[in-house]
N, C-alpha and C positions, 0 to 999 in steps of 0.2 A: 504494500500500500504506500502510495506517495505521501510525503510529509505535508501536513496541512499548512497552507500559506498563512502567515500572521502579519498584520499591519496595524499600527497604532491609529486609532480614529482621529488623533490630532493631525497626523499626516494626511488622512483622508480630507480633513477640513481644509487644509492648505491647498491641496490639489483641486478640491471642488470649487474653491473660491476663484482659482485661476480660470477654470472652465466657465464659471458663471460670468466672470469678468469679460471673457471673450464674446459671450452671447449678449450681455447687457451692459451698456456703457453708463448706466445709472448706479451701478454697484460701487460703493466706497468702503474701504476696509480701514478700521482704526485699531491701533494696538497701544499697549501701555509698557513700552520698552521691553517687550518679550517676543518680538517677531520671530526670533530663532526657535524659541521653545513652543510657541503656539502654531508655528509653521505658516504664519501669514507672511513671512519673509518671501515665500514663493510668489505671492500675489504682488508684493512690493517690487520684486525683480521684473515681473511682467508688466505691471502698471504703476510705476512710481508716482505718477501724478494723481493717482486715486488711492494712495495709501498715506495715512496720517499717523505718525508716531506721537502719541500724546504724553510720552514720558511716564514716570512712575506716579501717575495721577488718575487713577481709575474713576474716581468720582467726577472729575472734570471730563474724562473721556465719555461718560454716559451723557453728560449735558451737551457735549459737542455732537454726539450721535443724534440726540433728540433734535438739536437745531438743524442738522443736515436733513433729517427726515421731513422736517417742515417744508423743505425746498422741493420735495418730490423725489429725491434720491433715496437709495436703499442702503443704509449703513449697517455694516457688520462690526460690532464692537467686541474686541477680543482680548481676553486675559485668562489667567488661571481662575478656576471656579471659586476659589476662596476669595479672590479679589473682585471678580465680576458680580458674584451673588452676595458675598459677605460684606466686603469693605464698601461697595457702592450700592448697597441695598436701598438706601433712602433715595438716591438719585434714580435708580431703576424704577422704584415705586412711584415717586412723585413726578419725575420729568419724562418718563417713558410710559409707565403703566397707566397713570391717572389720565393723561390726555390721549391714551391709546395710540401712540405713535408707531410708525412702521419701522421699528428698530429690531435688528436681529443680534442677539448676544451669543457669541461663540466662546463658551467656557471650556477650557482644556484643563488637563491635570486634575480631574475630579477623583474623589474616593481615596482609599488607603493605598491603592496601587501607585500613587505618586512615590511611594517608597522612602528612600533615604532623606527626602526633604522634611519628613517628620510630621508630627501632629498639627503644627501651625499651618501647614500647606495642604494637608489631606482633608479636603472639604467633603464631609459626610452629611451636610445639612442643606446643601444648595437646592435640591429638589423640593424640600419642605418649604424653604423660603420663597422660591419662585411660584409654587402652587398657590400660595396665599394671595398673590397679586391678581386682582380681577382682570380677566381677558388675556392673561399671559399663557401662551402655549409652551409646554415643556416636553422636549424630545431628548431621548437618551438612546442613541443607536447602538446596535450590537456589534457591528463590524464595518469594514471598509465600504462595502457595497451599500449598506444601509445609511452610513454616515454621509456619503456623497448624495444619495437620494434625499436625505433629510435636509441638506443645505439647499438643494434646489426647491424642495417643498416649502422651506421657510421663506425663500425669496418670493415664491408665488402666493404665499399667504399674506393678506393685508392685515397687519397688526403685529404686536410684539411677540417675539419668539425667543425662548431660551434653549440653546443647543448645548448638550453636555458631551464632552469628549474626554478620552483617556490618554494617559502617557504610555501605558503598557501595551505592547503589541497584542492584538486580539485575533483569534482564528477567524478566517473568512468562511462564513457558513451560509451566506445568501447568494453565492455566485452560481446562479442557475437561471435558465431562460425564462421560467415562469414567475420569477420574483417581481413583486409589485409593491411599491411603497405608497401607502395612502394615509394621510394625516388623520390621526384619531382612530385608526383601525389596527387591532392586534392581529397577529399571525399564528395560526396553529402549525406547529412544527412537528408534532408527534401526537398520535392518538393514544388514548388510554382510558380505562374504565374505573380504576381504583381511587385515583386522586388527580388533581390538576396542579401542575407546577407553573406558576406565572413568573417569568423572569424579565429583567431589563438590562440593557447595556452589556458590560463585560460578563455578566453572569448567565447570559443566554446559552452560550456554548457549554458552560459548566453544567447548566441544568439539563441540557441534552445528553451529555455524557453520564450524568447521574441517573437519568431516566433509563438508560441502557443497562446500567449496573443494577438498578432496582428491579428491572424486568427479569434479569437473570435469577433474582431471588423471589420472584413471584408477585411483585408489585408493579402493575402496569400504570404508568403515569402519562397523562396528557401533558404536553409542554406547549405553552403559549408565550410568544415573544411580544411584550408590550413596549414598543419603541416610543409611543406617544403616551406619556403619563397624564398629561392634561391637554385636551380633553381625553378622558379614559374611555376605552371601548367597553362600556358597561354591559351592553347586550352580549358580547362574547364572554365576558367574565361571569355574568349571571348564568348564562346557558351552561357553561362548563361546570360551574359549581353545582347546579341542579343535576347534571348528568353524573358527576363523580362523587358528590357528597362531601368532599374534603378539598381544601385549597392550601397550597404552600406558595408563598411569595419569596423571591430571591433577588436581592439587590446589593450593590456595593455602595451602600448609603445607610444612614441611620434607619432603624426600624420605626422611628418616630417621624411621621410626616411625609414619608416617601411613597414608593409604590405600594408597600404593604398597607399603609394607612388609606391610600386612595382605593385600593381593592376592598378593604374592610368597610369603608364608607358606603360603597356600592352594595356590598353583600348584606350588611346589617339591615338595609332598607328594603332589599328586594329578594334575597335568598340566603337567609342566615344559615351558615354551615361552619364547622370548625376550621380555623385558619391558623397556620404556623407561619410566622414572619421570620425569615432568615436574612440577616444583614448585620450591620454594626449595632451591637446591643447596648445603646446608651453609654458608650465609652468613647474616649478620644483614641486616635491612632497612635503610632509611635514610629520612630525611625528604624528602617530596616529594608532589606531587599523586597521588592514588590511581591514576588512569588511566595516568599516566606511569610510575609504579612497576611496574604490571602489564606494561606494554610492555617496560620495561627487563629485567624478570626472565623474560620469555618466556611470561607467563601471559595471553595473548590468543589469539584465533583464529589470527591471523597467526603468532604465536610457536609455537603448537602445530603448525601446518602445517609451518613451517620445521624444527622438531625432528623431526617424523615423517618428512619427506622425506629428511632427512640420514641418518636411522637405517634407514628402510625399504629 
């Protein structure tokens, strides 16, 4: 079997911006002195006149992006998730969300897989923060194919969008002819009758692998990829819950306020079933190699299997 190709979704973001820039001359990319890390440097090289380095001033960058949006152009404001969602939250809320401006926020280096940068840079709260802003779309793609499609969909959507990307290379799992990205629609990746695993971002490939291991032990799990956390595909989530009777959510994010909370909000209202939330359990991250951190926090196929078997 050939080795699975792996690409960091932050690289996908940079490449997708270049392609978008070729097709649309109204695309403007802003960065906060992190173009090499967020990969917007590729856009800067291709379109230097449409790239603005705002320096280490994320709050100012969001205000500038808001101003640019009022001119009819489409700004992509880029930084680490900790700074884009955390440091600049007030500006995102008041200057972008409140007037419902057409600003796209490209947040890279999300989750504990930031690794050696440590707890201060490992943003496990960004999805929760962005979900609370009225009208904000929240997208967390699972691989290179999905990330590129998400950037295009964000451009086509009229309104604020938060795009979450990772530093760690992720397996490419959507490289197939029938793949289709639709904003607000989940994707069934595997059928199963015993429980449903709903995953997002980096955890989708791990959930698929976990499902195969669980099947070998007699537990057949349906696997759903939720790339758009807001608006959530409630119809798909509720239908799956009713079919299998149990739901597991998996995310590289706090179990408070993220995918798990969004799923529980939908299910408690329309299809109450037992739910296990796998993610960062109300703790901060720590410095260390990304792969080792994911193992420690139970965010691997093996960790998912262990948690599901103990709960099931």
